[in-house]
Residue frames as qw, qx, qy, qz and C-alpha x, y, z in Angstrom:
[[0.833, 0.337, -0.432, 0.079, 62.65, 106.22, 69.52],
 [0.237, 0.451, -0.677, 0.531, 65.11, 106.95, 72.39],
 [0.542, -0.292, 0.477, -0.627, 62.43, 106.23, 74.98],
 [0.941, 0.100, -0.098, -0.306, 61.56, 103.06, 73.21],
 [0.643, 0.420, -0.571, 0.291, 65.27, 101.95, 73.20],
 [0.093, -0.450, 0.618, -0.638, 65.51, 102.71, 76.89],
 [0.790, -0.140, 0.236, -0.549, 62.40, 100.74, 77.62],
 [0.920, 0.238, -0.296, -0.092, 63.74, 97.79, 75.70],
 [0.381, 0.471, -0.645, 0.466, 67.06, 97.94, 77.55],
 [0.422, -0.337, 0.540, -0.646, 65.18, 97.98, 80.89],
 [0.909, 0.022, -0.002, -0.416, 63.15, 94.98, 79.75],
 [0.809, 0.325, -0.461, 0.166, 66.25, 92.93, 78.76],
 [0.125, 0.479, -0.648, 0.579, 68.00, 93.92, 81.94],
 [0.655, -0.260, 0.354, -0.615, 65.06, 92.70, 83.94],
 [0.945, 0.163, -0.196, -0.207, 64.94, 89.52, 81.99],
 [0.584, 0.433, -0.606, 0.324, 68.61, 88.86, 82.70],
 [0.217, -0.407, 0.587, -0.666, 68.22, 89.56, 86.36],
 [0.832, -0.100, 0.204, -0.507, 65.30, 87.15, 86.58],
 [0.899, 0.295, -0.321, -0.047, 67.10, 84.45, 84.55],
 [0.616, 0.403, -0.521, 0.431, 70.47, 84.55, 86.36],
 [0.268, -0.625, 0.404, -0.611, 69.95, 85.71, 89.98],
 [0.887, -0.366, 0.155, -0.236, 68.92, 82.34, 91.43],
 [0.911, 0.223, -0.179, 0.298, 72.00, 80.65, 89.92],
 [0.291, 0.613, -0.356, 0.643, 74.34, 83.43, 91.29],
 [0.605, -0.636, 0.168, -0.448, 73.07, 82.56, 94.82],
 [0.943, -0.001, -0.284, 0.176, 75.26, 79.42, 94.81],
 [0.626, 0.165, -0.365, 0.669, 77.83, 79.64, 97.55],
 [0.094, -0.437, 0.176, -0.877, 76.07, 82.46, 99.39],
 [0.174, -0.254, -0.886, 0.348, 74.68, 81.65, 102.76],
 [0.175, -0.732, -0.590, -0.294, 71.18, 82.77, 103.80],
 [0.044, -0.723, 0.116, -0.679, 70.70, 86.08, 105.47],
 [0.705, -0.627, 0.067, -0.325, 69.96, 84.42, 108.81],
 [0.940, -0.097, -0.081, 0.318, 73.26, 82.48, 108.72],
 [0.474, 0.541, -0.159, 0.676, 75.43, 85.55, 108.52],
 [0.593, -0.651, -0.319, 0.351, 76.92, 86.80, 111.76],
 [0.149, 0.916, -0.082, 0.363, 78.35, 90.22, 112.63],
 [0.005, 0.715, -0.558, 0.421, 81.81, 90.35, 114.35],
 [0.937, -0.281, -0.145, -0.151, 81.58, 86.78, 115.50],
 [0.310, -0.725, 0.613, -0.050, 84.35, 85.62, 117.84],
 [0.563, 0.356, -0.738, -0.108, 86.51, 82.68, 116.97],
 [0.822, -0.296, -0.474, -0.111, 86.50, 79.43, 118.82],
 [0.569, -0.030, -0.495, 0.656, 89.16, 80.61, 121.30],
 [0.005, -0.179, 0.185, -0.966, 87.77, 84.06, 122.02],
 [0.538, -0.406, -0.436, -0.597, 84.02, 83.08, 122.14],
 [0.694, -0.433, -0.559, 0.139, 84.18, 81.11, 125.43],
 [0.408, -0.073, -0.310, 0.856, 86.41, 83.86, 126.99],
 [0.209, -0.277, -0.118, -0.930, 83.72, 86.52, 126.25],
 [0.665, -0.424, -0.538, -0.298, 81.07, 84.23, 127.75],
 [0.656, -0.311, -0.513, 0.458, 83.07, 83.85, 130.92],
 [0.210, 0.070, -0.145, 0.964, 83.70, 87.54, 131.12],
 [0.397, -0.394, -0.359, -0.748, 79.96, 88.12, 130.83],
 [0.758, -0.457, -0.461, -0.065, 79.59, 85.98, 133.88],
 [0.342, -0.893, 0.226, -0.185, 82.23, 88.06, 135.73],
 [0.885, -0.272, 0.261, 0.272, 85.01, 85.43, 135.36],
 [0.242, 0.890, -0.345, -0.175, 88.27, 86.92, 134.10],
 [0.672, -0.386, 0.614, 0.149, 90.21, 83.66, 134.31],
 [0.762, 0.373, 0.467, 0.248, 89.76, 82.52, 130.69],
 [0.313, 0.942, -0.036, 0.118, 90.75, 86.00, 129.46],
 [0.339, -0.803, 0.489, 0.027, 93.84, 85.82, 131.51],
 [0.777, -0.083, 0.606, 0.146, 94.65, 82.34, 130.21],
 [0.675, 0.641, 0.330, 0.156, 93.98, 83.17, 126.62],
 [0.229, 0.954, -0.158, 0.109, 96.20, 86.26, 126.59],
 [0.506, -0.645, 0.564, 0.095, 98.99, 84.65, 128.54],
 [0.805, 0.142, 0.547, 0.182, 99.04, 81.93, 125.82],
 [0.554, 0.796, 0.134, 0.204, 99.35, 84.48, 123.05],
 [0.122, -0.927, 0.351, -0.060, 102.16, 86.29, 124.94],
 [0.626, -0.465, 0.620, 0.085, 104.08, 83.16, 125.77],
 [0.740, 0.271, 0.571, 0.230, 103.64, 81.76, 122.21],
 [0.148, -0.387, 0.272, 0.868, 104.48, 85.12, 120.59],
 [0.238, 0.532, 0.749, 0.316, 101.15, 85.08, 118.72],
 [0.107, -0.250, -0.103, 0.957, 101.33, 88.76, 118.27],
 [0.250, -0.166, -0.492, -0.817, 98.51, 89.01, 115.62],
 [0.480, -0.463, -0.720, -0.191, 96.10, 87.02, 117.69],
 [0.381, -0.403, -0.494, 0.670, 97.11, 88.80, 120.88],
 [0.007, 0.066, -0.055, -0.996, 96.23, 92.19, 119.23],
 [0.396, -0.272, -0.572, -0.665, 92.89, 91.02, 118.02],
 [0.536, -0.477, -0.694, 0.066, 91.90, 89.41, 121.33],
 [0.283, -0.306, -0.373, 0.829, 93.06, 92.38, 123.42],
 [0.143, -0.051, -0.242, -0.958, 91.05, 94.65, 121.23],
 [0.516, -0.354, -0.650, -0.431, 87.95, 92.56, 121.40],
 [0.516, -0.444, -0.630, 0.373, 88.23, 92.15, 125.22],
 [0.149, -0.177, -0.191, 0.954, 88.74, 95.97, 125.61],
 [0.324, -0.210, -0.407, -0.828, 85.60, 96.48, 123.51],
 [0.562, -0.444, -0.685, -0.130, 83.69, 94.15, 125.75],
 [0.435, -0.334, -0.474, 0.689, 85.12, 95.79, 128.86],
 [0.007, -0.163, -0.131, -0.978, 83.90, 99.17, 127.45],
 [0.558, -0.356, -0.344, -0.666, 80.36, 98.07, 128.04],
 [0.846, -0.499, -0.102, -0.155, 80.92, 95.65, 130.91],
 [0.415, 0.646, -0.519, 0.375, 84.14, 96.18, 132.86],
 [0.704, -0.600, 0.237, -0.297, 83.56, 94.56, 136.19],
 [0.983, -0.048, 0.051, 0.172, 85.55, 91.45, 135.29],
 [0.578, 0.549, -0.205, 0.568, 88.53, 93.61, 134.14],
 [0.249, -0.743, 0.301, -0.543, 88.42, 95.48, 137.42],
 [0.889, -0.398, 0.191, -0.123, 88.39, 92.25, 139.35],
 [0.894, 0.282, -0.063, 0.342, 91.35, 91.01, 137.26],
 [0.292, 0.696, -0.237, 0.611, 93.37, 94.20, 137.94],
 [0.531, -0.682, 0.234, -0.445, 92.55, 94.09, 141.57],
 [0.965, -0.223, 0.137, 0.032, 93.73, 90.54, 141.84],
 [0.777, -0.006, 0.249, 0.578, 96.80, 90.96, 139.61],
 [0.039, 0.926, 0.076, -0.368, 97.77, 94.68, 139.32],
 [0.102, -0.688, 0.561, 0.449, 100.98, 94.00, 137.40],
 [0.702, 0.194, 0.675, 0.117, 99.66, 91.31, 135.12],
 [0.148, -0.295, 0.463, 0.822, 100.95, 92.24, 131.66],
 [0.016, 0.333, 0.829, 0.449, 97.86, 90.96, 129.96],
 [0.127, -0.774, -0.575, 0.234, 95.43, 92.86, 132.20],
 [0.196, -0.646, 0.056, 0.736, 97.52, 96.00, 131.73],
 [0.139, -0.002, 0.649, 0.748, 97.34, 95.56, 127.92],
 [0.057, -0.607, -0.759, -0.228, 93.56, 95.43, 127.99],
 [0.222, -0.784, -0.334, 0.475, 93.43, 98.35, 130.41],
 [0.214, -0.405, 0.312, 0.833, 95.69, 100.41, 128.07],
 [0.061, 0.241, 0.746, 0.618, 93.60, 99.61, 125.00],
 [0.142, -0.715, -0.685, -0.003, 90.39, 100.42, 126.79],
 [0.282, -0.693, -0.179, 0.638, 91.77, 103.70, 128.16],
 [0.155, -0.200, 0.464, 0.849, 92.85, 104.87, 124.77],
 [0.019, -0.464, -0.775, -0.429, 89.48, 104.02, 123.31],
 [0.205, -0.778, -0.536, 0.254, 87.67, 106.06, 126.02],
 [0.271, -0.581, 0.084, 0.763, 90.06, 108.96, 125.56],
 [0.158, 0.077, 0.639, 0.749, 89.58, 108.94, 121.79],
 [0.115, -0.608, -0.713, -0.329, 85.77, 109.36, 122.28],
 [0.296, -0.665, -0.383, 0.569, 86.16, 112.29, 124.73],
 [0.280, 0.936, 0.167, 0.132, 85.59, 115.89, 123.52],
 [0.183, -0.893, 0.410, 0.033, 88.93, 116.67, 125.19],
 [0.978, 0.184, -0.090, 0.047, 90.72, 113.88, 123.27],
 [0.547, 0.573, -0.410, 0.452, 94.27, 115.12, 123.25],
 [0.252, -0.610, 0.498, -0.562, 94.27, 115.99, 126.90],
 [0.894, -0.224, 0.231, -0.313, 92.68, 112.66, 127.89],
 [0.926, 0.283, -0.202, 0.148, 95.11, 110.70, 125.75],
 [0.288, 0.654, -0.502, 0.487, 98.02, 112.44, 127.39],
 [0.566, -0.492, 0.418, -0.512, 96.68, 111.33, 130.70],
 [0.969, -0.021, 0.189, -0.160, 96.71, 107.64, 129.66],
 [0.485, 0.709, -0.507, 0.077, 100.24, 107.66, 128.33],
 [0.211, -0.526, 0.757, -0.325, 101.60, 106.13, 131.51],
 [0.833, 0.008, 0.460, -0.309, 99.20, 103.15, 131.19],
 [0.820, 0.552, -0.144, -0.044, 100.68, 102.30, 127.80],
 [0.185, 0.683, -0.654, 0.266, 104.19, 102.57, 129.22],
 [0.562, -0.354, 0.651, -0.368, 103.22, 100.24, 132.04],
 [0.922, 0.251, 0.220, -0.196, 101.84, 97.66, 129.54],
 [0.638, 0.668, -0.365, 0.114, 105.03, 97.91, 127.40],
 [0.030, -0.624, 0.703, -0.341, 107.35, 97.54, 130.41],
 [0.753, -0.203, 0.510, -0.363, 105.40, 94.51, 131.68],
 [0.867, 0.257, 0.419, 0.078, 105.92, 92.62, 128.42],
 [0.176, -0.698, 0.385, 0.577, 109.14, 93.83, 126.73],
 [0.289, -0.039, 0.816, 0.500, 108.91, 91.54, 123.72],
 [0.298, 0.608, 0.728, -0.106, 105.27, 92.41, 122.97],
 [0.197, 0.139, 0.356, 0.903, 104.68, 94.71, 119.96],
 [0.128, -0.680, -0.680, -0.242, 100.95, 95.32, 120.86],
 [0.316, -0.747, -0.264, 0.522, 101.60, 98.02, 123.48],
 [0.242, -0.339, 0.319, 0.851, 103.57, 99.83, 120.85],
 [0.028, 0.442, 0.701, 0.560, 100.61, 99.53, 118.38],
 [0.248, -0.815, -0.514, 0.097, 98.53, 101.24, 121.05],
 [0.356, -0.582, 0.008, 0.731, 101.27, 103.80, 121.47],
 [0.195, 0.068, 0.537, 0.818, 101.02, 104.58, 117.71],
 [0.131, -0.680, -0.638, -0.337, 97.31, 105.12, 117.95],
 [0.391, -0.759, -0.297, 0.427, 97.92, 107.27, 121.01],
 [0.349, -0.333, 0.213, 0.850, 100.49, 109.37, 119.16],
 [0.106, 0.406, 0.590, 0.690, 98.15, 110.03, 116.25],
 [0.269, -0.796, -0.518, -0.159, 95.56, 111.44, 118.71],
 [0.445, -0.761, -0.154, 0.447, 98.03, 113.54, 120.50],
 [0.428, 0.901, -0.056, 0.035, 99.40, 115.17, 117.36],
 [0.684, -0.500, 0.354, 0.397, 102.81, 113.66, 117.70],
 [0.229, 0.774, -0.403, -0.432, 105.41, 114.89, 115.27],
 [0.867, 0.386, -0.296, -0.109, 106.72, 112.66, 112.43],
 [0.324, 0.517, -0.718, 0.334, 110.04, 112.16, 114.29],
 [0.440, -0.272, 0.649, -0.557, 108.25, 111.12, 117.50],
 [0.897, 0.168, 0.123, -0.389, 106.04, 108.71, 115.51],
 [0.692, 0.512, -0.508, 0.032, 109.09, 107.26, 113.71],
 [0.017, -0.466, 0.776, -0.425, 110.63, 106.44, 117.14],
 [0.675, -0.031, 0.514, -0.528, 107.57, 104.61, 118.23],
 [0.825, 0.447, -0.192, -0.287, 107.42, 102.92, 114.89],
 [0.390, 0.559, -0.712, 0.169, 111.00, 101.67, 115.29],
 [0.322, -0.284, 0.758, -0.491, 110.11, 100.19, 118.65],
 [0.807, 0.195, 0.276, -0.484, 107.05, 98.39, 117.24],
 [0.821, 0.486, -0.275, -0.117, 108.74, 96.79, 114.11],
 [0.161, 0.578, -0.760, 0.249, 111.78, 95.97, 116.09],
 [0.504, -0.156, 0.740, -0.417, 109.59, 93.51, 118.01],
 [0.611, 0.346, 0.711, 0.027, 107.59, 92.21, 115.11],
 [0.133, -0.328, 0.396, 0.847, 108.60, 93.53, 111.71],
 [0.160, -0.162, -0.741, -0.632, 105.51, 92.34, 109.91],
 [0.050, 0.412, 0.772, -0.482, 102.86, 93.08, 112.56],
 [0.098, 0.567, 0.624, 0.529, 99.62, 94.01, 110.76],
 [0.259, -0.846, -0.445, 0.137, 98.14, 96.13, 113.54],
 [0.401, -0.579, 0.088, 0.704, 101.20, 98.29, 113.75],
 [0.267, 0.103, 0.579, 0.763, 101.21, 98.75, 109.98],
 [0.047, -0.715, -0.630, -0.300, 97.57, 99.71, 110.03],
 [0.345, -0.817, -0.248, 0.390, 98.28, 102.35, 112.70],
 [0.354, -0.390, 0.315, 0.790, 101.14, 103.81, 110.76],
 [0.180, 0.382, 0.667, 0.614, 98.91, 103.83, 107.55],
 [0.132, -0.842, -0.522, -0.038, 96.30, 105.87, 109.43],
 [0.344, -0.715, -0.009, 0.609, 98.89, 108.37, 110.65],
 [0.272, -0.221, 0.501, 0.792, 100.13, 108.86, 107.07],
 [0.252, 0.576, 0.741, 0.234, 96.66, 109.14, 105.64],
 [0.100, 0.438, 0.219, 0.866, 95.25, 112.39, 104.30],
 [0.507, -0.706, -0.441, -0.223, 92.72, 112.42, 107.18],
 [0.656, -0.688, -0.105, 0.290, 95.57, 112.92, 109.62],
 [0.287, -0.822, 0.243, 0.428, 99.20, 113.91, 108.91],
 [0.429, -0.175, 0.685, 0.562, 100.00, 112.74, 105.45],
 [0.452, 0.425, -0.264, -0.739, 98.47, 112.48, 102.05],
 [0.929, 0.221, 0.154, -0.253, 96.88, 109.91, 99.80],
 [0.666, 0.595, -0.441, 0.087, 100.24, 109.49, 97.99],
 [0.064, -0.538, 0.739, -0.401, 102.20, 109.04, 101.12],
 [0.745, -0.109, 0.470, -0.460, 99.58, 106.57, 102.36],
 [0.914, 0.377, -0.044, -0.144, 99.82, 104.48, 99.11],
 [0.424, 0.674, -0.574, 0.190, 103.58, 104.63, 98.97],
 [0.298, -0.452, 0.722, -0.432, 103.88, 103.25, 102.47],
 [0.832, 0.055, 0.393, -0.388, 101.22, 100.61, 101.89],
 [0.827, 0.513, -0.207, -0.096, 102.70, 99.38, 98.59],
 [0.246, 0.644, -0.678, 0.254, 106.25, 99.19, 100.01],
 [0.483, -0.302, 0.683, -0.458, 105.07, 97.25, 103.02],
 [0.893, 0.233, 0.194, -0.332, 103.04, 94.90, 100.94],
 [0.647, 0.615, -0.450, 0.000, 106.13, 94.16, 98.71],
 [0.131, 0.495, -0.774, 0.372, 108.25, 93.25, 101.82],
 [0.715, -0.272, 0.333, -0.551, 105.41, 91.20, 103.44],
 [0.282, -0.218, 0.934, -0.011, 105.64, 87.55, 104.13],
 [0.286, -0.135, -0.794, -0.519, 103.50, 85.07, 101.93],
 [0.413, -0.515, -0.743, -0.112, 99.89, 85.10, 103.18],
 [0.257, -0.284, -0.425, 0.820, 100.47, 88.14, 105.49],
 [0.102, 0.825, 0.554, -0.041, 97.58, 90.46, 105.87],
 [0.225, -0.628, 0.162, 0.727, 100.17, 93.33, 105.45],
 [0.237, 0.104, 0.692, 0.674, 99.56, 92.65, 101.78],
 [0.028, 0.723, 0.669, 0.170, 96.10, 94.15, 102.24],
 [0.264, -0.565, -0.182, 0.760, 97.49, 97.52, 103.32],
 [0.066, -0.063, 0.426, 0.900, 97.13, 98.99, 99.73],
 [0.231, -0.512, -0.689, -0.459, 93.47, 98.20, 99.67],
 [0.327, -0.707, -0.494, 0.386, 93.10, 99.97, 103.03],
 [0.199, -0.337, 0.132, 0.911, 94.83, 102.97, 101.48],
 [0.068, -0.265, -0.676, -0.684, 92.39, 102.67, 98.61],
 [0.283, -0.653, -0.702, 0.013, 89.52, 102.65, 101.08],
 [0.305, -0.616, -0.248, 0.683, 90.74, 105.76, 102.83],
 [0.115, -0.125, 0.407, 0.898, 91.12, 107.47, 99.48],
 [0.167, -0.408, -0.742, -0.506, 87.61, 106.54, 98.39],
 [0.314, -0.634, -0.659, 0.257, 86.10, 107.41, 101.67],
 [0.232, -0.509, -0.091, 0.824, 87.46, 110.87, 101.54],
 [0.483, 0.764, 0.231, -0.360, 85.76, 111.49, 98.22],
 [0.207, -0.504, 0.618, 0.566, 88.90, 110.82, 96.12],
 [0.731, 0.509, -0.047, -0.451, 88.03, 110.39, 92.48],
 [0.383, -0.302, 0.836, 0.251, 89.21, 106.91, 91.40],
 [0.666, 0.469, 0.547, -0.191, 86.70, 106.76, 88.58],
 [0.567, 0.818, 0.077, 0.061, 88.44, 108.73, 85.86],
 [0.754, -0.060, 0.093, 0.647, 92.07, 108.96, 84.73],
 [0.364, 0.413, 0.145, 0.822, 93.85, 112.28, 84.44],
 [0.369, -0.853, -0.338, -0.147, 92.15, 113.96, 87.38],
 [0.093, 0.800, -0.342, 0.484, 93.95, 116.34, 89.75],
 [0.804, -0.533, 0.224, -0.142, 94.16, 113.80, 92.50],
 [0.007, -0.662, 0.748, 0.037, 97.50, 112.22, 93.19],
 [0.414, -0.072, 0.905, -0.066, 96.05, 108.64, 93.22],
 [0.471, 0.212, -0.462, -0.721, 94.53, 107.39, 89.91],
 [0.865, -0.040, 0.100, -0.491, 92.11, 104.63, 89.36],
 [0.750, 0.363, -0.552, 0.035, 94.77, 102.21, 88.17],
 [0.148, 0.373, -0.740, 0.540, 96.43, 102.36, 91.55],
 [0.622, -0.143, 0.404, -0.656, 93.13, 101.66, 93.40],
 [0.929, 0.175, -0.143, -0.293, 92.38, 98.67, 91.13],
 [0.586, 0.423, -0.653, 0.226, 95.92, 97.38, 91.54],
 [0.209, -0.339, 0.676, -0.620, 95.41, 97.52, 95.34],
 [0.804, 0.014, 0.204, -0.558, 92.19, 95.55, 94.92],
 [0.842, 0.340, -0.410, -0.089, 93.81, 92.98, 92.67],
 [0.261, 0.429, -0.755, 0.422, 96.57, 92.41, 95.23],
 [0.459, -0.170, 0.586, -0.645, 93.95, 91.89, 97.99],
 [0.886, 0.182, -0.080, -0.419, 92.02, 89.43, 95.72],
 [0.660, 0.383, -0.633, 0.132, 95.20, 87.43, 95.31],
 [0.035, -0.323, 0.740, -0.589, 95.75, 87.46, 99.09],
 [0.694, -0.051, 0.264, -0.668, 92.14, 86.42, 99.69],
 [0.850, 0.273, -0.377, -0.247, 92.60, 83.41, 97.33],
 [0.355, 0.405, -0.784, 0.310, 95.29, 82.10, 99.62],
 [0.277, -0.098, 0.713, -0.636, 92.75, 81.44, 102.37],
 [0.017, -0.322, -0.935, -0.146, 89.85, 78.95, 102.38],
 [0.301, -0.472, -0.354, -0.749, 86.32, 80.16, 101.93],
 [0.668, -0.634, -0.268, -0.282, 84.69, 80.97, 105.33],
 [0.658, -0.028, -0.403, 0.636, 88.01, 81.39, 107.08],
 [0.279, -0.894, -0.333, 0.106, 87.55, 83.89, 109.90],
 [0.591, -0.411, 0.072, 0.690, 91.05, 85.14, 109.91],
 [0.219, 0.010, 0.336, 0.916, 90.91, 87.26, 106.58],
 [0.081, 0.686, 0.723, 0.002, 87.25, 88.11, 107.12],
 [0.075, -0.837, -0.133, 0.526, 87.85, 91.84, 107.75],
 [0.162, -0.383, 0.550, 0.724, 90.12, 92.11, 104.76],
 [0.135, 0.314, 0.850, 0.401, 87.51, 90.34, 102.55],
 [0.020, 0.809, 0.544, -0.220, 84.76, 92.74, 103.84],
 [0.090, -0.733, 0.156, 0.656, 86.98, 95.77, 103.10],
 [0.222, -0.157, 0.723, 0.635, 87.80, 94.37, 99.67],
 [0.159, 0.548, 0.797, 0.196, 84.18, 93.82, 98.77],
 [0.001, -0.847, -0.314, 0.430, 83.45, 97.42, 99.78],
 [0.126, -0.561, 0.437, 0.692, 86.33, 98.80, 97.59],
 [0.210, 0.089, 0.838, 0.496, 85.21, 96.56, 94.64],
 [0.143, 0.728, 0.668, -0.055, 81.61, 97.66, 94.88],
 [0.083, -0.814, -0.021, 0.575, 82.80, 101.35, 94.96],
 [0.086, -0.443, 0.602, 0.659, 84.77, 100.66, 91.77],
 [0.716, 0.363, -0.082, -0.591, 81.77, 98.90, 90.07],
 [0.291, 0.344, -0.885, -0.119, 83.58, 95.57, 89.97],
 [0.762, -0.209, 0.154, -0.593, 80.39, 93.67, 90.88],
 [0.907, 0.145, -0.386, -0.083, 81.53, 90.22, 89.76],
 [0.487, 0.304, -0.625, 0.529, 84.73, 90.36, 91.86],
 [0.327, -0.358, 0.394, -0.781, 82.74, 91.72, 94.78],
 [0.872, -0.111, -0.124, -0.461, 80.27, 88.89, 94.56],
 [0.799, 0.186, -0.540, 0.190, 83.06, 86.37, 94.75],
 [0.153, 0.338, -0.591, 0.716, 84.38, 88.00, 97.95],
 [0.611, -0.254, 0.235, -0.712, 80.98, 87.80, 99.49],
 [0.917, 0.027, -0.366, -0.158, 81.05, 84.02, 98.74],
 [0.620, 0.236, -0.592, 0.459, 84.45, 83.69, 100.42],
 [0.203, -0.432, 0.395, -0.785, 83.38, 85.81, 103.45],
 [0.399, -0.245, -0.883, 0.036, 80.79, 83.10, 104.28],
 [0.407, -0.733, -0.545, -0.016, 79.12, 83.92, 107.67],
 [0.567, -0.385, -0.196, 0.701, 81.77, 86.41, 108.77],
 [0.129, 0.850, 0.216, 0.462, 80.43, 89.97, 108.28],
 [0.521, -0.237, -0.325, 0.753, 82.53, 92.63, 110.05],
 [0.039, -0.861, -0.340, 0.376, 81.64, 96.07, 111.26],
 [0.015, -0.717, 0.377, 0.587, 84.53, 97.62, 109.42],
 [0.138, -0.005, 0.076, 0.988, 84.01, 98.92, 106.81],
 [0.109, -0.522, -0.704, -0.469, 80.19, 98.77, 106.62],
 [0.283, -0.662, -0.494, 0.487, 79.69, 100.80, 109.74],
 [0.182, -0.254, 0.164, 0.936, 80.66, 103.79, 107.64],
 [0.124, -0.259, -0.665, -0.690, 77.41, 103.38, 105.64],
 [0.544, -0.439, -0.223, -0.680, 75.01, 103.58, 108.50],
 [0.443, -0.443, 0.581, -0.520, 73.88, 102.26, 111.90],
 [0.922, 0.070, 0.256, -0.283, 72.34, 98.98, 110.56],
 [0.029, -0.657, 0.695, 0.292, 75.66, 97.46, 109.75],
 [0.402, 0.016, 0.905, 0.138, 74.59, 93.87, 109.04],
 [0.496, 0.673, 0.491, -0.246, 71.66, 95.14, 107.08],
 [0.274, 0.840, -0.281, -0.375, 73.90, 97.12, 104.87],
 [0.228, -0.371, 0.869, 0.234, 76.19, 94.15, 104.36],
 [0.466, 0.301, 0.830, -0.053, 73.22, 92.00, 103.31],
 [0.416, 0.807, 0.204, -0.367, 71.75, 94.74, 101.13],
 [0.173, 0.778, -0.484, -0.360, 74.98, 95.23, 99.18],
 [0.350, -0.187, 0.909, 0.123, 75.48, 91.50, 98.88],
 [0.530, 0.531, 0.652, -0.109, 72.11, 91.19, 97.23],
 [0.326, 0.869, -0.065, -0.366, 72.89, 94.26, 95.03],
 [0.111, -0.546, 0.752, 0.352, 76.11, 92.63, 93.82],
 [0.421, 0.143, 0.889, 0.110, 74.24, 89.45, 92.85],
 [0.439, 0.739, 0.466, -0.210, 71.61, 91.50, 90.98],
 [0.124, 0.833, -0.324, -0.432, 74.24, 93.64, 89.26],
 [0.241, -0.343, 0.858, 0.299, 76.10, 90.61, 88.08],
 [0.445, 0.399, 0.800, -0.040, 72.84, 88.94, 86.82],
 [0.349, 0.833, 0.189, -0.385, 71.86, 92.07, 84.97],
 [0.093, 0.758, -0.493, -0.416, 75.07, 92.02, 83.03],
 [0.413, -0.149, 0.880, 0.184, 74.92, 88.46, 81.93],
 [0.352, 0.151, -0.528, -0.758, 73.62, 87.65, 78.45],
 [0.793, 0.107, 0.283, -0.529, 70.32, 85.75, 77.89],
 [0.510, -0.094, 0.823, 0.230, 70.59, 82.22, 76.49],
 [0.198, 0.191, -0.562, -0.780, 69.91, 81.99, 72.75],
 [0.745, 0.144, 0.238, -0.606, 66.43, 80.92, 71.70],
 [0.429, -0.089, 0.884, 0.166, 66.16, 77.27, 70.62],
 [0.490, 0.307, -0.388, -0.718, 65.01, 76.79, 67.09],
 [0.670, 0.042, 0.681, -0.292, 62.55, 73.79, 66.67],
 [0.186, -0.002, 0.801, 0.569, 62.54, 73.76, 62.79],
 [0.024, -0.597, -0.704, -0.384, 58.93, 74.90, 62.67],
 [0.096, -0.501, 0.068, -0.857, 57.25, 78.06, 63.68],
 [0.170, -0.187, -0.817, 0.518, 56.36, 77.98, 67.40],
 [0.239, -0.660, -0.539, -0.465, 52.78, 78.62, 68.33],
 [0.016, -0.401, 0.383, -0.832, 52.21, 81.37, 70.77],
 [0.352, -0.412, -0.820, 0.182, 50.56, 80.48, 74.09],
 [0.038, -0.198, -0.307, 0.930, 49.50, 84.03, 74.73],
 [0.419, 0.553, 0.453, -0.560, 46.20, 86.01, 74.07],
 [0.452, 0.624, -0.233, -0.593, 46.98, 86.36, 70.36],
 [0.358, -0.160, 0.898, 0.201, 47.22, 82.72, 69.41]]
């Protein structure tokens, strides 16, 4: 009897999946339309020029962000340019040779040097060696918080004390009190993986989110804390566990990020990473319907973070889990009731 009931449940589940899956594809782009870590309309041409050895567009773009105090864009662009220079750095070398004191070139150089040091087996020693490069970038642009975000990452890798980190944090937020990148760096420092705990991480994230400006990505800090907790194997599935972070706190973080996501248009590249992260957390929590909605809002903008944690085929994992979300939602939807015709229907099968 038990086997029969299990078989019937499987049949019903399959019927639901077949019935509803096509409809749930509405709003989801085709697999070949989804792009990974695609650059926006300002950065794209800059990367193309850099590939051709021309640093001029990069210099112009970063100068515009510095002069316009576009600190969030400046952080993103400097990070992407440093990533590009990691693989092809001739254009950056030419830029530094032509303008060795250019604050924008020094910023990219500092970010690139920290990344290379992080990947070295002698990380702490290499990071100490690049400290002067961060100082040079900070001195060249005194109003810019981005060198201080790099300094916060640098401090985490050099095992800086809490007091030393707090001094850097004060310098960073003194320049931009709601800078998302600086808050993410602080969150990582406070994580259980580094020098804090899950409770400290959540406490910081939730306080920062409460103080954030409307629409600020800082409101997504709690869901980043939730991600770190889940990634470490934290049990957010049952209440009353010995962990210091319960499932209700993880779900509250996801709900806050859902509200933030709703403030942006579907397919907007700006919150794309937050939406990708949110979808990951929602899937981990088994909230398939909410996850599917985020996949719709993501549109074509898949991001390496957080899917890279699941394997090397980042885009493949994104697409696979997007399909899984659709199937899971379809499986849970009820079948439509049978229509009664007023007379006994004749079977069209073999036993008519």
